[in-house]
matplotlib code that plots the C-alpha trace (Angstrom):
import matplotlib.pyplot as plt

x = [-11.6, -11.9, -8.4, -7.7, -5.2, -1.8, 0.0, 1.1, -1.8, -3.6, -0.7, -1.4, -5.3, -5.2, -2.8, -5.4, -8.1, -6.3, -5.1, -9.1, -10.5, -8.4, -9.0, -12.6, -12.0, -9.9, -12.4, -15.2, -13.3, -12.7, -14.1, -10.7, -8.7, -8.0, -5.3, -7.7, -4.8, -2.7, -6.0, -6.4, -2.6, -2.9, -5.7, -4.0, -1.2, -4.0, -5.6, -8.3, -10.0, -12.0, -13.9, -16.2, -19.5, -22.4, -25.8, -28.4, -31.6, -30.3, -27.9, -25.2, -21.7, -20.4, -17.0, -17.1, -14.4, -13.9, -11.9, -9.4, -8.0, -9.3, -9.5, -13.4, -13.0, -15.7, -16.6, -18.2, -19.9, -19.2, -21.4, -19.2, -22.4, -24.1, -27.3, -26.5, -23.3, -24.5, -22.6, -24.8, -23.1, -24.1, -21.7, -23.7, -24.5, -25.3, -26.2, -29.0, -30.1, -31.2, -29.3, -26.9, -30.3, -31.5, -28.9, -28.3, -32.0, -31.2, -27.9, -30.0, -32.8, -31.2, -28.2, -26.2, -22.0, -21.3, -22.5, -19.7, -21.2, -19.1, -18.3, -18.1, -20.7, -20.3, -19.4, -16.9, -13.9, -12.9, -10.7, -12.3, -12.2, -9.9, -13.5, -13.7, -16.4, -19.2, -20.7, -21.9, -24.5, -21.9, -21.7, -23.9, -22.8, -19.0, -17.2, -17.6, -15.6, -13.0, -15.3, -18.0, -16.3, -18.8, -16.6, -13.2, -10.8, -8.5, -10.3, -11.5, -15.1, -13.3, -10.7, -13.6, -15.8, -12.6, -11.7, -15.3, -15.5, -12.1, -13.1, -15.8, -17.0, -20.5, -21.1, -23.9, -23.7, -26.3, -25.8, -27.3, -30.7, -33.1, -36.2, -39.2, -37.8, -39.4, -38.9, -37.7, -38.7]
y = [-9.1, -12.3, -13.2, -16.4, -19.0, -19.0, -22.0, -22.9, -22.7, -24.3, -27.1, -27.3, -27.2, -30.4, -32.0, -31.1, -32.7, -35.9, -36.2, -35.3, -37.9, -40.5, -40.0, -40.2, -43.6, -44.5, -43.5, -45.3, -48.6, -48.5, -45.3, -45.2, -44.4, -41.4, -39.0, -36.1, -34.2, -34.4, -33.0, -30.3, -29.2, -29.6, -27.5, -24.5, -25.0, -24.2, -21.8, -23.4, -24.9, -28.3, -30.0, -32.8, -32.6, -34.9, -33.7, -34.4, -34.0, -36.9, -38.8, -38.3, -36.5, -34.2, -32.6, -28.9, -27.1, -23.3, -20.5, -18.8, -16.4, -12.8, -14.4, -15.6, -19.0, -21.3, -23.8, -26.7, -29.9, -33.6, -36.5, -39.4, -41.5, -40.2, -42.5, -40.7, -39.9, -36.0, -32.9, -29.5, -26.5, -23.0, -21.2, -17.7, -17.2, -13.7, -13.0, -15.5, -14.7, -17.8, -20.5, -21.7, -22.4, -24.1, -26.3, -27.2, -28.3, -30.3, -31.7, -32.7, -33.8, -36.2, -37.3, -36.3, -36.6, -33.0, -29.2, -26.4, -22.9, -19.7, -17.5, -14.3, -12.4, -13.5, -9.4, -8.7, -9.1, -6.5, -8.8, -10.2, -14.5, -16.1, -17.9, -16.4, -15.3, -14.9, -11.7, -11.7, -9.8, -7.6, -3.9, -4.1, -7.6, -6.8, -9.5, -12.4, -12.0, -13.9, -14.3, -16.0, -19.3, -21.2, -19.6, -19.4, -22.7, -21.0, -21.3, -24.0, -24.5, -25.5, -27.7, -29.5, -30.3, -31.6, -33.9, -35.2, -35.8, -37.4, -39.8, -41.1, -40.1, -40.7, -38.4, -36.1, -32.5, -30.3, -26.6, -22.7, -23.8, -21.5, -23.5, -24.1, -26.9, -30.2, -32.4, -35.8, -38.8]
z = [-50.5, -52.5, -54.2, -55.9, -54.9, -55.6, -57.1, -53.8, -51.6, -54.4, -53.8, -49.9, -50.2, -52.4, -49.8, -47.3, -49.5, -50.1, -46.3, -45.3, -47.9, -46.5, -42.8, -43.6, -45.7, -42.5, -40.0, -41.9, -41.8, -38.1, -36.3, -33.9, -37.0, -39.2, -38.9, -37.9, -36.0, -39.5, -41.4, -39.0, -39.7, -43.4, -43.3, -41.5, -43.9, -46.8, -44.7, -43.8, -40.6, -40.4, -37.6, -37.3, -35.5, -34.7, -36.3, -33.1, -35.7, -38.3, -35.9, -39.0, -38.1, -40.3, -41.8, -42.0, -43.5, -43.8, -45.1, -42.1, -44.8, -46.0, -49.5, -49.3, -50.4, -50.1, -47.4, -47.1, -45.4, -46.1, -44.9, -44.7, -44.4, -47.4, -48.9, -52.7, -54.5, -55.1, -54.1, -54.0, -55.1, -54.2, -56.3, -56.7, -52.8, -51.9, -55.3, -55.5, -52.1, -49.9, -51.8, -49.0, -47.0, -50.1, -50.4, -46.9, -46.7, -49.8, -48.6, -45.8, -47.2, -49.7, -47.0, -50.0, -50.1, -49.7, -49.9, -51.3, -50.9, -52.3, -49.1, -51.6, -53.6, -57.3, -58.1, -54.9, -56.9, -59.9, -61.5, -64.7, -64.8, -67.5, -68.7, -72.1, -74.4, -71.3, -70.3, -66.5, -64.1, -62.4, -63.9, -66.7, -68.3, -68.5, -68.1, -65.5, -62.4, -60.6, -57.3, -59.8, -58.7, -61.3, -63.9, -62.2, -61.6, -59.3, -56.3, -53.4, -54.9, -58.2, -56.3, -54.1, -57.5, -58.9, -56.1, -55.9, -59.4, -59.9, -56.9, -58.5, -61.9, -61.5, -59.1, -59.8, -59.1, -58.4, -58.5, -58.0, -56.8, -57.0, -57.4, -54.5, -51.8, -52.3, -49.6, -50.5, -48.5]

ax = plt.figure().add_subplot(projection="3d")
ax.plot(x, y, z, "-o")
ax.set_aspect("equal")
plt.show()
């Protein structure tokens, strides 16, 4: 089951993100640098695993991170050689079927900065979110759930969004794709 982040895990995840973005920047400046061992240790302390891989089709390398706990937090891909300062967000995968695949296609086709995907179904947690005044799609429009990450801040999806936004205030965010895919040249 899904679970929100504790204050301690939030702090550890933020340390992990800081180390990750520093390692990416260092590697971009000089491919032989970047404290990737330190990043992996920080990721493990935050309940995450992180790896780098090269996509043989696009020839680009990416960073992949995912939750290793049972709390169902977001997973993500970062494109260090992004052509567009766009972050693709998929907050309702599982509820809006196929949006992870749509998000991945858009991420690759646009050569976007990042792709963030919620791991859990938006209705998987019985606890109501702290987001006020909104009724959600679960159980006959009862309050939104904590697992509906677009409406809750105590999750890695929100922390990733905030990190990209804080790093560059002109970052564009595209979320919850449910439209047909259009190939971009």
